[in-house]
N, C-alpha and C positions, 0 to 999 in steps of 0.2 A: 887319587884312586888309580891303581894299576890295571893292566889289561885283564888279568885273571879275576881280580875283584870285580871289575866292571861286568864281565861275563856272568859270574856267579850271582851278582846282585840283581841284574836286570834280565838276564836271559836263561838262567838255570831254573828248572821247574822241579821242585821236590816231588817225590813219589805221591801219586794221588792227585796232582795238579796237571791239567792239560791232557791232550790225547797221548795214548801210548800205543804206537804202531810198530816201533823198531824193536828188533831182537836185542840190540845194544844201542842205546841212544847217546845223548850228549855227555861228554866227560872222558871219553877214551880217544886214542889217536885216530880211530876210525869208528864210524857208526856201522851197524850191521842191520840191513833190512831185507825182508823177503816178501814178495807179493803172494797173495793167496793161491791155492791150487787152481790151475787152469787160467791164471792171470799172467799178463805180461807187464813189464815195467815201462812207464812213460816218463821221460826226463826232459826238463827244459830249464834254461838259464837266461836271466835278464839282469842287466846292470843299469842303475839309475845314477846320474851324475848331476849335482847341483848346477843350475844355470843352463843345462842341456835338456833335462827331462823334468825338472821341477823348479819352481821359484823359491827363493829364499824365504818368502813370506808364508809358505804353507805351514800349517800347524804340524808339530811332530807326530801327533796321533794320526792325522790324515796321511802323513807321509809313510808311517809304518804300515797303515792299512794298504795304501796303494802299492808299496814295494812288493807285498805278497800278492795283492790282487792281480797285478799284471802277469805274474807267473801262474797263478791259478787259472787265469783266462786261457793260457796256452794249453793247460790240461783240459779245460772245457772244450776247446776246439778239437782236441783229440778224442773226446768222449771218455776221458779217464777220471777216476775218482781219486782225490788227493790222499796221499799217505804221509809224506814227510818233506822237510826242506832244510837246507843249510843257509846260513847267513854270513856273508863277508862284509864287514862294516868298516869303512875308513872314516875317521873323525878328525877334524882339525884340532879338537880339544875335548876334554871330558866335561860335558855340561849335564849335570845330573837331572835337572828339570827337563831338558830336552830328551834325555834317555828314558825317563819315566814315561813321557808321552809317547815316544816312538815305540817303546816296547809294548805299551798297552794297545796301541792301534794294531801293531803287528800280531800280537798273540791273541787278541780278541777275535780277529779274522781267522787265525789258525784254528782256534777252538771251534768256531762256527763250522768249519769244514773238516774237522777231525784230522788236522794236519800237524804233525809233530815236528818241532824244531830239534834236529838231531846233531847239530854241530855247526862249525864255521870258523871264522877268524875275525879278529879286530886288529887295526893298526892305525897309525897316525898319518894324516895327509888331508887333501881336499875331500870334502864330504862326498862319499860315493857308497852306494848300496848294491851289493851283488847277491842275488838269491838263486839257488838251484832247487827246483821243486821236483818231487817224484810222485807219481801216481800209478794206479793199476787199472788195466782194462782187459776184458776177456780176450783170450788169444784169437787173433784174426778179426776183431771187431773195432780196432782203432779207426777213428775218422782221419783220413789223410787228404792232402791237397790234390792228390792225383786221381781221385775217383769219379770226377764229374763226367757225365755221359750226355751225348746229344739228346735234346728234348727234355732234359731235367729242368725243373723249376729252380730259380734262384730266390733265396729268402734272406731276410735280415731280421735280427731281433731288436726290440726296443726302438729308440729314437736317436740314431746317430746324429752328431753335429753339435751337441750342446757343449762338449768340452772345447771344441774349436771356437765356439761363440765366446766362452769365458776367456780363452787366450787372446782373442781380438779385443775384448773388453780391457784386459790388462795392458795390451799394447796401445790402447787409445785410438783404434782405427774405426770404431763403430760410430755412425751418425744416423739417428740419434744414439747417444751413449746408452749402455745397459745399466740399469739401476734397480734398487729395491729387491723385491722377491725374484725378479728375473735374473739379476746378477748373482744372487745367492744360490739359486738353483743351478745355474751354469757352473759356478765355481765348485759346488758340491760334486757335480758330474765329473769335472776335471780332476779334482783332488781326492775323491773317494769313490772310484768306480766299483760297480757290483759285478764280480766275475760270474759268468753264466754257467757255473759248474753243473747245476741240476739239469739245465737245458741240454748241455753237451752229453751227459749220461743218457738222457731221454731220447736223444737223436740216434743212438746206436740202433742199427737195423732199419733206420728211416732215411737218414742223410747218406748221400753218396760221397760228399766231400765237404770240408769245413775249414774255416780259418777265423781267427779273431781280428777285429778291426782295431789295430794298433797304429797303423801308419796311414789310414785313409781307406774308405770303402772301395774306391776304384782300384787303387794300388794293390790292396790286399786281395780283392777278387781277381786281379790280374795274375797273382801268384797261383791261384787255382787253375786259371786258364792255361798258364804256361806248363804247369806240371801235368795237367790232364790232356794237353794238346788239343784244346777245343777253343771255339770262339763263344761269344755271348752277346745278347741284346738286352739292354736295360731300359725300362720305361720310366722316364723322369716323373711322370704324373702318378706313379705308383709308390714313389719313395715316401716313407713315413715322416711327417713333419711334426715335431713336438710342439707343445703349446707355446714355449718361450721362443721358438723360431718362427712361429706362424706370423708374427708381427713384423718380421724383417723382410727386406726385398727378396724377390725370387733369386737374384744373383747371390745374395748373402746366404740364403737357404741352401742353394746348390753347392756353393763353396764349402760350407760347413759340413754338409752331409756327405758329399762325395770325396772331399780331400782333407777333411778335418783330422781324423785320427784321434787317438787317445780315448776312444769310446769304450773299447773292450766289449762290444757287442759281438755276436757271431754272425758271419755270413756263411750260408751253407747251400748246397744243392741237393735236390731230392727228386725221384721220379714222380710224375704227376699223380700216379695212383696213391701216393701217400699224403695228398693234400689234406684230406679229412682228419687223418691221425695227427698230422702236424698242428692243425688248428686246435684239435682237442688237447694236445700237449701244451700249447701256449696258454689255453684257457685254464688248464689245471695248475699252471705255474703263475697265473695272473700276469702273463707277459705277452705283449703284442708281438706277433710274428707276421711280417709282411712279405708277400710274394711280389718281387720287383722285376722279374725278367725270366729269361730262359737261356739254356745252353744251346749253341749251334755246332754243326759239324765242322764248319770251316775255321780252322785255327788261324788261317791267314787273315780272316776278317777282323780278328782282334775283338775289341769290345765296342759295340755300337750303341748309341743312345737315341731314343725317340720320345716324342710326346704324343699322347692319345690314350686309347684304351690298351690295357695290359696285354690282352690276347689278340690284338688286331695290329699287325704290322702296317705302317702307313704306305699307301699306294704311291704317294709322292716321295721319291727318294730324297728330295730336298729337306724333308722333315726328319731325316735320319742322318746321323753324322758319326764318323769315327772319332773316338776320344782324342782330343789334342790340346784341350785347355787345362785339364786337371792332372796333377801328378801327386804321387804319395810322398810322405816324409822320407827323407834319407838322412842318416846320421852324419854323413860327410858333406851334405849340401844344405840341409835345413828343411823348413816346412815349405809346403806348396804355396 
C-alpha cells in the first residue's frame, strides 16, 4: 500500500462522515479554515515518539485516542473549542491492522469533540505522531498562563497521579506491585486520557490562568507562576487522592500527584469570589474540582508546600518548605 492509498483508506472521510468545520478540508495542498465571527484561533502542536512518550505495548486504538487527546488538552487549558487538526504520521512499515485501530481511536475522539481532520503527511521512519490542533475562543477570553493574581485560589481537576502510577508499575518499581483492577485503571489513565475540553470552555470568565498537567502538577503550576510573576502556597493535605492511590504510601502518593505528569487534568487559578460557581461547574460536569492552595504576591518565594488546613498557614515555619524535591518532566532529561 502506497502513501496516498494509505491516507485515502484510513484517514479520508467521505462527505457526510465526521465533523465538517473547514472551508476547504483534506485533499488539497492547503486546508482553509475560519473561526466564527468574534472568535480568535487557538493553535497547538504536540509530537509523540515511541519509547519516549508511549510504550510499544499500547494498543493502536488507545494510541490514536491519546495522540489527539494531548492536543485537545492544550485547547482545554486555553478555554478553546476544537475545530480541526492535522496529522503527521511517521511509520516504520505499513501495518493495516495497526492503522485500522489507530485511525478508529483517533477519529472517534475527533468526532466526540467535533474536530475535523483537515490534512497532514505520512512518511517512513521510526514511529512518530505529530498533531497540530486548532480551536476557537471568543476574542479576549482565552485562558493564559500569565493571568494569575495574588490571593487567587489554585484548583486542579480530577485525580492526578494515576498515569505515573501506571508508569512505575511498568517499570517494576512498586512494592507491593500493582495488579488486577488497580493496574487496569492506572493503565487506562495513562493510555487513554480524557481531555477536559468542556471544563476549559466553562472556565471562561471564571479562571484567571490555566495550564494542563502534562509534565507534572508542580512543574506545570510553576509555568503559571513564572508567566504571572507571582508565588504560591500549596496545601499537601488538600491534594485529591484517587481511590487507586489511596492504598500507596504517602511518599508514593506525593511523587505521583506532584511530579507524575501525563494526567492531562487542568490546573487553574481563580478569584475566591468564584468558588461557588466553580463548584457548580464541576458538579454539572460530574468532575471533582479541588482547591489546593493560593497565589501569593512574592514571586521570589516561589512555590511553598505545607501540611494542615487549606486556609490556615502554619505558625511553625518548619512545617512549610520551598519545593526542592520534585521536578517536572523534561524531554531532554527524562522523568522526575
